[in-house]
C-alpha positions as CSV (number, residue, x, y, z in Angstrom):
1,M,6.6,1.5,6.0
2,Y,5.8,3.0,9.2
3,L,3.0,1.2,11.2
4,F,2.1,3.8,13.9
5,A,-1.1,1.9,14.9
6,L,1.1,-0.9,16.6
7,T,2.5,1.2,19.1
8,S,-1.1,2.9,20.0
9,G,-2.0,0.2,22.6
10,K,-5.6,-0.2,21.1
11,A,-4.8,-2.2,17.9
12,F,-4.1,-5.9,19.3
13,G,-4.9,-8.2,16.4
14,H,-2.6,-10.9,14.5
15,G,-0.1,-9.4,12.2
16,G,-2.0,-10.5,9.0
17,I,-4.0,-7.4,9.4
18,Y,-1.0,-5.2,9.3
19,V,0.6,-7.3,6.4
20,T,-2.6,-6.6,4.5
21,R,-2.6,-3.1,5.2
22,A,1.1,-2.5,4.2
23,F,0.7,-4.7,1.2
24,T,-2.2,-2.7,-0.2
25,A,-0.7,0.6,0.1
26,Y,1.7,-0.6,-2.7
27,G,-1.1,-0.5,-5.3
28,L,-1.4,3.4,-4.3
29,Y,1.4,3.9,-6.9
30,T,-0.7,3.3,-9.9
31,L,-2.3,6.8,-8.9
32,I,0.9,8.4,-10.3
33,P,1.0,9.5,-13.9
34,S,3.9,8.4,-16.2
35,Y,6.6,11.1,-17.3
36,G,5.7,13.7,-19.7
37,I,1.7,13.4,-19.5
38,S,0.2,16.9,-21.0
39,K,-3.1,18.7,-21.2
40,G,-6.0,16.8,-22.4
41,D,-4.3,13.3,-22.2
42,R,-5.9,10.6,-20.7
43,E,-3.7,7.6,-19.3
44,F,-4.6,4.0,-18.1
45,R,-2.4,1.9,-16.1
46,I,-2.3,-1.6,-14.7
47,A,0.0,-3.3,-12.6
48,G,1.0,-6.5,-10.7
49,I,2.6,-6.6,-7.4
50,Y,4.3,-9.3,-5.4
51,S,5.0,-8.6,-1.7
52,W,6.6,-10.2,1.2
53,T,8.0,-10.1,4.6
54,E,11.5,-11.2,5.7
55,G,10.8,-13.0,8.8
56,A,13.3,-12.5,11.8
57,N,14.6,-9.2,12.7
58,T,11.8,-7.1,11.4
59,D,9.6,-4.5,12.7
60,L,7.7,-6.2,15.8
61,V,4.5,-7.2,14.3
62,F,6.1,-8.7,11.3
63,E,8.7,-10.6,13.5
64,N,9.2,-14.2,12.6
65,S,6.5,-14.1,10.1
66,D,6.9,-15.2,6.5
67,I,3.7,-13.7,4.5
68,K,3.6,-13.4,0.8
69,G,1.1,-11.7,-1.2
70,N,-0.1,-10.9,-4.9
71,S,-2.0,-8.0,-5.8
72,A,-3.5,-6.5,-9.0
73,S,-3.9,-2.5,-9.3
74,A,-5.3,-0.3,-11.8
75,G,-5.4,3.5,-12.1
76,A,-6.5,6.4,-14.4
77,T,-5.5,10.1,-14.8
78,W,-7.0,12.8,-16.8
79,M,-4.7,15.7,-17.4
80,I,-7.1,18.9,-17.3
81,F,-4.2,21.5,-17.5
82,N,-0.6,21.3,-18.0
83,R,0.1,21.4,-14.5
84,L,-3.2,19.9,-13.2
85,A,-4.5,16.4,-13.4
86,I,-7.2,14.2,-11.4
87,G,-6.6,10.5,-10.9
88,V,-8.3,7.2,-9.5
89,S,-6.9,4.1,-8.3
90,G,-7.8,0.6,-7.0
91,S,-5.9,-2.6,-5.8
92,V,-7.0,-5.8,-4.6
93,L,-4.7,-8.1,-2.6
94,K,-4.3,-11.8,-1.4
95,A,-1.5,-12.9,0.8
96,S,-0.8,-16.0,3.0
97,G,1.8,-17.4,5.4
98,P,3.1,-18.3,8.8
99,E,3.0,-15.7,11.5
100,P,3.1,-15.6,15.3
101,L,0.1,-16.6,17.0
102,D,0.2,-13.7,19.5
103,P,2.2,-10.7,17.9
104,R,3.2,-9.7,21.5
105,F,5.3,-12.8,21.7
106,P,6.7,-13.2,18.2
107,S,9.1,-16.2,18.9
108,G,6.0,-18.3,20.5
109,A,3.6,-20.7,18.7
110,Q,2.8,-20.0,15.0
111,S,0.0,-20.2,12.7
112,D,-1.1,-19.8,9.1
113,V,-3.0,-16.8,8.1
114,T,-4.9,-15.8,5.2
115,A,-5.4,-12.0,4.5
116,K,-7.4,-10.3,1.9
117,G,-7.7,-6.6,1.1
118,Y,-8.6,-4.0,-1.2
119,T,-7.8,-0.1,-1.2
120,S,-9.1,2.7,-3.5
121,A,-8.1,6.4,-4.0
122,A,-8.9,9.6,-5.6
123,A,-6.2,12.3,-5.9
124,V,-5.4,15.7,-7.5
125,S,-1.8,16.0,-8.9
126,L,-0.4,19.6,-9.1
127,Y,2.7,20.0,-11.1
128,A,5.0,22.6,-9.6
129,V,7.8,21.9,-12.0
130,R,7.7,20.7,-15.4
131,R,11.0,20.6,-17.4
132,K,12.2,18.3,-20.4
133,H,14.6,16.2,-18.0
134,F,12.5,16.7,-14.6
135,Q,9.2,17.3,-13.3
136,F,7.9,17.6,-9.6
137,S,4.3,17.1,-8.5
138,I,2.4,17.3,-5.3
139,I,-0.4,14.8,-4.8
140,V,-3.5,15.2,-2.3
141,G,-6.4,12.9,-2.2
142,A,-8.9,10.7,-0.2
143,T,-8.5,7.0,0.1
144,T,-10.5,3.9,1.8
145,L,-8.9,0.7,2.8
146,W,-10.7,-2.8,3.7
147,A,-8.8,-5.9,5.2
148,S,-9.4,-9.1,6.6
149,A,-7.3,-11.7,8.1
150,D,-8.0,-15.5,9.4
151,N,-5.8,-18.0,10.8
152,N,-5.9,-21.6,11.4
153,A,-5.9,-21.4,15.1
154,Q,-9.3,-20.2,16.3
155,G,-10.4,-21.2,19.9
156,Q,-6.5,-20.4,20.9
157,K,-5.4,-17.2,22.2
158,G,-4.8,-14.8,19.4
159,G,-6.4,-17.2,17.0
160,Y,-9.4,-15.5,15.6
161,P,-10.3,-13.6,12.5
162,D,-10.2,-9.7,12.2
163,L,-11.8,-7.3,10.0
164,W,-10.5,-3.6,9.5
165,K,-12.4,-0.6,7.7
166,D,-10.5,2.3,7.2
167,S,-10.8,5.8,5.5
168,G,-8.3,8.7,5.5
169,Y,-6.5,10.8,2.9
170,I,-3.3,10.9,0.7
171,T,-0.6,13.6,0.7
172,G,2.8,13.2,-1.1
173,F,5.5,14.5,-3.5
174,V,6.7,12.7,-6.7
175,P,10.0,13.7,-8.2
176,Q,10.4,12.3,-11.8
177,F,13.5,12.1,-14.0
178,R,14.2,11.4,-17.6
179,Y,17.3,10.6,-19.5
180,G,16.9,9.3,-23.1
181,P,14.2,6.7,-23.4
182,V,14.2,5.8,-19.6
183,S,12.4,7.7,-16.7
184,A,12.7,7.3,-13.0
185,T,10.0,8.0,-10.5
186,L,10.6,8.3,-6.7
187,P,6.9,8.0,-5.1
188,L,6.8,9.5,-1.6
189,L,3.4,9.1,-0.4
190,N,1.7,8.9,3.0
191,R,-1.6,7.4,3.7
192,H,-3.0,8.9,6.7
193,I,-5.9,6.8,8.1
194,K,-8.2,8.9,10.2
195,D,-11.1,6.4,11.0
196,T,-10.5,3.0,11.8
197,H,-12.4,0.1,13.4
198,E,-11.1,-3.3,14.0
199,Q,-13.8,-5.9,14.1
200,L,-13.1,-8.9,16.2
201,R,-15.1,-12.2,15.1
202,G,-13.8,-14.9,16.6
203,V,-14.0,-17.4,19.8
204,I,-11.8,-15.5,22.2
205,A,-13.0,-12.2,21.5
206,R,-16.1,-10.6,19.9
207,G,-17.1,-6.9,19.1
208,E,-15.5,-3.9,18.1
209,H,-12.2,-2.4,19.2
210,P,-12.1,1.4,20.1
211,K,-11.4,3.7,17.1
212,I,-7.7,3.9,16.3
213,N,-7.0,7.3,14.8
214,D,-3.9,9.1,12.8
215,Y,-1.5,6.3,11.8
216,V,0.3,6.5,8.5
217,D,1.4,4.3,5.8
218,S,4.4,5.5,3.9
219,L,4.8,4.4,0.2
220,H,8.5,5.1,-0.7
221,G,10.2,3.2,-3.8
222,L,11.8,3.5,-7.0
223,E,10.2,3.0,-10.3
224,L,12.2,2.9,-13.7
225,T,10.2,3.1,-16.9
226,Y,11.2,2.1,-20.6
227,D,9.1,4.9,-22.2
228,P,8.8,3.5,-25.8
229,W,6.9,0.7,-24.5
230,D,5.3,2.5,-21.3
231,L,6.4,-0.5,-19.4
232,S,7.7,0.0,-15.6
233,F,9.5,-2.0,-12.9
234,T,9.1,-0.6,-9.4
235,Y,10.8,-1.7,-6.1
236,F,9.5,-0.7,-2.5
237,N,11.7,-1.1,0.5
238,P,10.2,1.3,2.9
239,S,10.9,-0.4,6.2
240,K,12.8,-3.3,7.7
241,G,10.9,-6.5,6.9
242,I,8.6,-5.6,4.1
243,Q,9.6,-5.3,0.5
244,A,7.8,-5.6,-2.8
245,L,8.2,-5.6,-6.7
246,G,5.7,-4.2,-9.2
247,L,5.4,-4.4,-12.8
248,K,3.3,-1.6,-14.7
249,W,2.0,-1.0,-18.2
250,A,0.6,2.6,-19.3
251,Y,-1.7,3.3,-22.3
252,R,-2.3,6.9,-23.0
253,L,-5.1,8.5,-25.3
């Protein structure tokens, strides 16, 4: 997951906000329909996701952090035509753990952070290829994100709560394969945030940071589905230092 906002020079806040943003992106995978959905089908999906940072030697803003989170996600799709579907999804998250008090000095003092967030999306899926053992779709949609993070070091440098409100759009490609009772999905989605505000509510700083535009969260992973049960296991490892596991169940009408 490529966190370009960190390099903008405008987005100083503690890592819990960035972790929340990263973790909530995983919930967008419930936007993707299962293999073989056809005209007139309506499919509902629910998922549980466990996400974590790995600590040392990660991307800068996550270095020496150990934040873990659980999220619940749900999605629904209506297949209008054999090659066109519309879908929605939503996800809520809570994460916590130690992180550097000041992300610019990751080896310094630490504090405990509690982060919460949710994301929602609506998208169109266009199927360019539909075969018995392979299909390929293009996804375009809109998304919103809300995230907050508080740590236990208020009154110290870097120790303030943050609130982010984001909006943007989603683009991506989704190749899917089927062999026997098992199908594999490779979500290749990007969440483009175009209008971001960081609200500071602490003792050290107060007010609103300048807008932060044009950063991208990349949602890459592998999902394996046992089709007779509509049960899926997913692993995400989009960047050094952040990973997630997901379990999803689908129900088709």
